[in-house]
N, C-alpha and C positions, 0 to 999 in steps of 0.2 A: 576672150570668151563673151557670150551674151547674156549679159544677166536681165530678165524681168523685173521691173519697179513698177510698186504698186504706187499712184501720188493723186490725192482728188479723184477718187472713184476714177481713175484712167490707168493703164497699163501700157508702157513703154519701155524698150531696149536700149540700154548703152552697153559698147563694148568695152571690156578692160580685159589688160593681162590676167594669166592664170592666178599670179600671187600678184597682190597687187595691197599696196599701203593704203590705210583711211585717208591720209591727205590727198591722194591721187583720185580719191571717189570723190570729196569734198569739193575737189579745186573743180572738177566736173560737174557737180553740182551747182557750183557757184556762177561757171559758166553758163551753164544751161538757163539758171533764173536772169543773167543779165542778158541775153539772147532772146529771152521768152521763147525757148525751145519746147513744144509740146506735141509729142506723137500721138494718135490713137493707138487702142489697144488692137493686136494681132490677132484677133478672135480663132482663127484654124490654129493657131498654134497651140493657144491655149488650151481650146477643146482636144487637144493629144494629152493633154499635161495631165498625170495622175499621182495620185501617193499611194505607195505600196505598204499597207501595216504589217509590221510581224511582230511587234510589241517591245523593241530594243533598238529602233532607230530614228524614230520621230523626233523632229527637232521643233524648238519653239518658233523657229521661222517658218516651217510646215503647217503649222496649228493655226499662226495666223494668219497666213494665206489663205488654208484652204477655210477658215472661219467666214472671212467676207467676200470668197470666190464659190458665188454658188456651182460654177462650170468646172471647178476642179474635183474629178472625182477620187474616191477612195475602193482600191481594191484590196483584196489578199491573195495570197500565193496558195497552190494544193497543198504545199509543206505547212504552211500556217494553219489550214483548214485541219489537216491532219491531227496538229496538236490540240486545237479546240476540241477534236472528236473524242483524242484518246483521254483527256480529263474528264470528259463527260461520262465515258464509258467505264472510267476507274471508278467515279461516283459511285455508278449503277453497282458495279460489283461491290462495294462496300456496303450498300443496303441489302444487297441479298446476302452478303455474309453477316447480317446482323449489327453492323456497327453503329454507333450511338454518335451521330454528327450535330452539331449546332447548325439551326437555322434548317435543318435537312428534314430531321423528325426528332427534331424538340422546338418548343417556344424559344421566342428571342428575347433580349432584354431582360426585365424583371420575371419572366414568364419561363426563363431558360430552364427551369427545373421541373417542366411537364414535356411529357412524351408526346408525340403528335404522330398518329397511324400515317400512311403511307397513302391512304386512301384519301387524305386531306390534305395532299401537300399543295395544289393550286389554290385550296382557298388560305391556306397559311400565307403563301407567297403574296397573293392577291390582298390580302387583310393586311401585311407588312406594308406595303406600297402605300395603301389607302390611308394606314396610322400615321405614318411619317411625311405625309404630304400637308404640312400644316404652316406653309410659307404665307407672307401676307405682302401687301405694296404691288407697286408697280412692276411689270412686266421687264424681265434683262433684255436687253439688246439681244438682236437674233446672231451677232457674232459671237457672242457669251457664250449662248445656249449650244450653238454648233461648236464652238470649242470643247466645250466639256462633253459632247455625244462623241466628238472624234478622239478625244483623250480617255474617255470610257471605253471604246472600242478597241483602241491600242491596247489598254491594258488587258480585256478579254482577250485580245489576238495571242496572248502570250500562254493560251493552253493552261491555265493553273485556276480558273475560277468556275471550270465546270459546266459553263452554259453550254445549251445546245446549238449545234451548228446551223439548224435551223432559226432558232431565235435571234442568232449572231447576225445571221443575213439580214433578216427581218431589220434591224436595228441597223445596219449598213445599208441597207435600202431606203431606209426612212431618210436618212443622213443624204445619201446619193439622191433622192427626190427633192430634197431642199423642203422636207419638212421641218419646221422647227418647233417644238415644244413652248408654250407658253408659262415660264415660271418666273412667279412672285420672287420679287429681288431679296426679300428681309427673311432671314431666317434658315440657320445653318448651324450645325454641332460643332465641326472641327474634331473635337476630340474622338468625335464616333464617326467620322466619315461626313459626307455631304449627303445626308439622307434626305433632307428636307427638299434641297434642290434638284438631288436626281430622280426623286420620286416622280418626279411630276413628266420627267423623260421617260419614265418606266410606265407611267400611266398610259402617256399616248402611245405607248408600245402595244398596251391590249387593247385600246380603241375608247380610252375612256379620256377625260379632261377636254384641254383646247388646245388648239396648234395653229400655227400661220403657216400658209400654204399658198404659194403665188400671192405673196403680199396681203393675204386678206385672213384674218381669224375664223377660224371655224370649229367646229367638235373635231377632235382628233380621228373619229370613225368615219367622217365624211370626207377629211383628209386623204386617211388611208386607203377608201375606196376609190376616189379618184386618181390618187398615185397609182392602184392596181396593187396593194400589199394588203395581205391578209393580218388583221392583228395577231399578236403571240400569245400562245397557248402557254401558259406558264407551269413549269416542270419542276422536280425539286432544285431545291436551293436557287433557280432560277430568279427570282425578286430580290435575293439578298446579293446574288452576282452583279445586277443592274445597278443597285442604290448603296451600295456599302463599301465604299471609297473615296478618294481624293479628288475626282476627275473634275467636279466644278471648280473648287479652287484652283485646280490648277490650270485647266483653261483658261480660266482668267488671268491667273499669274503669266503663261506664256503670252497671252496678251499684250498683257503690262511691261512685261520685259522688252518685247521688241518694240514697244512704242520709247521705252525710254531707251533703249539703244540708238533709235535713230533721234529721239530729242540730243542727246549729249553731242550727236556728230553735226545737230543743227546747231546748239551751242557753241561750238566753236567756231562757227560762220559768225552768228551772231557777235562773239566775242572781238573778232576780228575786225568786223564793223564798228563797234564800240571804240576799239583802239584805233581806229581811222578817225573817227571823229573828235577823240581826244586829242590826237597828235600823241601817244604813246611812243616810249622807247622799244625797239623793236629786239633789242641784245638779249633781254630776259629771255626769250623764246630760244635762244639758237640751243640745238638738240646736245652740242657738245659739253655745254654746262650741264644738262638734264642727265647725260651720263654716267655723271659724279654722286648720282643720287638713283640707283636703276630700279627704280618703281616703272612699272610696265607700263600703267596708264598715265602717270605723269610724264613720261618720255615719249608715249604716243599724242597727247593732248601738246606738247610743245613742238612736235614735227607737225603736227595738221596747221596750229599758229603759225608756224615758221613758214612752211608751204604757201597757205594760203596767203600770207601779208610779201611773198618773195617778190611781186610785182608792184606794190603799193608805193604809192607816190606823195600818201600822207601820213606816211609811219615818220618817225623821227631817227634820224642816226644817233646813237648815243656819243660818237667821236666827237660830231661836231658839236653836239651840248658841251662836252668835256671843254672843248678848245675856246667855245666862248665866255665858259666861265674862268678859265685861265685868265683870260683878260682883265678879270675883276682882282687875280693875287695881289696883294700887297702886305704891309708889315701889322694891318689892324683888320680885327673881326669885319667883314663888310656885307651887308645883304645883296642878295643879287635878282630874288625874284624869280630864280630857275632852279629847278632839282634837278640833281643826278639821276634819281630814279624815280618811278612812279610809285603810288599807292598801292597796298596791299590787293586792294579788289582788283588791280590790274596785274599789278606786277606778278603776283602769287596765284594766278590762274590756272598753271599746269599743278602746284601744288594742290590745287582743292578740286578740279576737275578728276584730276588722275585717280584720286583714290573713290570716288564716285564712280568712274569708268571702271577700275579694277572690282568693284563693288557688285556691280551690276554684270558683270562676267562672273564673279562667283554666283551670284542670284541666279544667273542664266542657269549653270552645271545644277544647282539643288533641283530647279524646276524640271529642265530635263531629266534626271534622274528618276524625278517622282512621275514624270509622263512616261517612262518607259519599265515603270514597275508593275507587280501585283499587287493592290492594296485594298482587297476584301478580305474577308472572314466567313468559313476556313478556305484554306488554299489546298486546293486536290492537285498533286503533283504527280503523273503518272510514271515518270523515270523513277521515282522513289517508291510507286506503290505505296504511299502513304498520304494522309490527311493531317495539316497542320492546323491547330485553331492556334490563332495570332491576333497582333494588334496593327497590323499592318495599315488599316485606315486610318488610325491616328494623323490629322495634317499638321505638326508640330514643325516638322522642316519648311514646308511651305508657309506656314505663319510665321516663324522668323524671319525667311529668306523675304518676306512680305515687308515684314518690320524695317530691315535693312534697306529695301528699296526707299520706304516711306523718309528713312534716315537722308539718303541719297538727294529726293527731291528737297527735304528742309534745306541741306546744305546749299542747294541749287538757287533755292528760293531768296537765300540769306545773301548769296553774292550778286542776284540779279537786283535786289532791293539796293543792294549799297550802290552799284554801279548806277543806276537810275538818280540816285540821290546826288552822284557827282554830276549828273547832267542837268538836276535842275539849282545845284549851287553855283552862281558864276564864279566863285572864289575858285572851284575845282574842275569848271568845264573847259577851259579852254579856250576862254573869253567869249562862251556863249552866253546869252543875254539871260536872268533868271527865270527857271521855269520854262524856259525856251520861249518867251512871249518876247518877241522882237518888236510890236508895235502896241503903242498904248498902255504900257506895264502901268500896273496898278487900279486901273480902269478894267482891263482882261485880265485874267489869270494864268494864260496859258495852261500846261499841262499840271497845275497843283493840285486839281482834284484827283487827278490819275495818279499821282505820288503820294498824295494820302490815303487813298484807297489801296493804293498796292501795300503801303504799310501796314495797314490793318489785316489784309487777307495773308499778309506773309507771318504777321505776328500770329 
């Protein structure tokens, strides 16, 4: 199979078997780095690519690729359109029947005990959006804003939020046109969804606030006009459908998960470069021994390292060390200056990176469940002919998953700090000069400053 790889703002393809181990991918990446192979993006192939939304199968990889690739378009099928329309029609039927539904014919938040006539529905929805658009600070990166819109579109595509197909298509067209809402970065509730940041997406949809279009910040009204898109006219519940959900935190989390997945694979390569520089022993990474402690992440890490070091001329054979130590054997305790095994920060790499790998995989599963969820309130389910007041907007799943991801990066930083320390300390660096300063030590400081600040940032 051919895989599209995005690297430093360029696309290139690598050919791999359908079933491929991470270690094979890593070896190809390592070889490409050594040979300095760079391929230009194949624009024609990319222009044909598209993502089909149905609210159930969007992945973190899809979100990440689409967030940075303005040429990757998003579409829905007629079946999905029918689901969206069915939910909307069900809501209309409920209102005709006189049902009382939160945010439709009632006030919201602290005014939930107020009833609102249908004639004021557009005003209510616009006031809701304006009231919660309270973020401050620098604007989020375009990729984060685009990820949030894509995740919101996917949630709405499930056909449970009762948005009209007309306004859904307008939001879809805004995304495909490359219009990016200017979303201030500070301010969100979490417990009540991403009301703040998503409000700016909704404001752009109705032609208010600011947006970036073709690299320039302009009024959203002007951006929509240039893209040939009419502003949304909000009906029953539609403001609530746009802003009441977890799409901002989930879109950002999808990007972080993909970056973390890439980072941990890169760290396997960095580990191997470290091992070669320090002349470490290879045998602790033999997959045979790691099969005796069958955690998937640990075994995968060991396999990657074992494969990457397969042809290394700098790694040490443990049998040779053992033979050398045997020459010191006598009837008295004898210092040798040689060790049969390496330090924890070297030898325990699979046991440290493995849990990180497994945790990232778990975090990804949580994020993907949230991506493919209905997460606003209330939900209108036409198949059950019922409206459900609920708390699906709550961001606890994403919040806790990101806490775990933070723990992963903290652990990785600690390991990196210990590795750096070994390079700085000539007692542990395989006879490298102190602080890697070969010439004029004392007068020159080598990498001492970098090591100090690395310690500060790590702590």
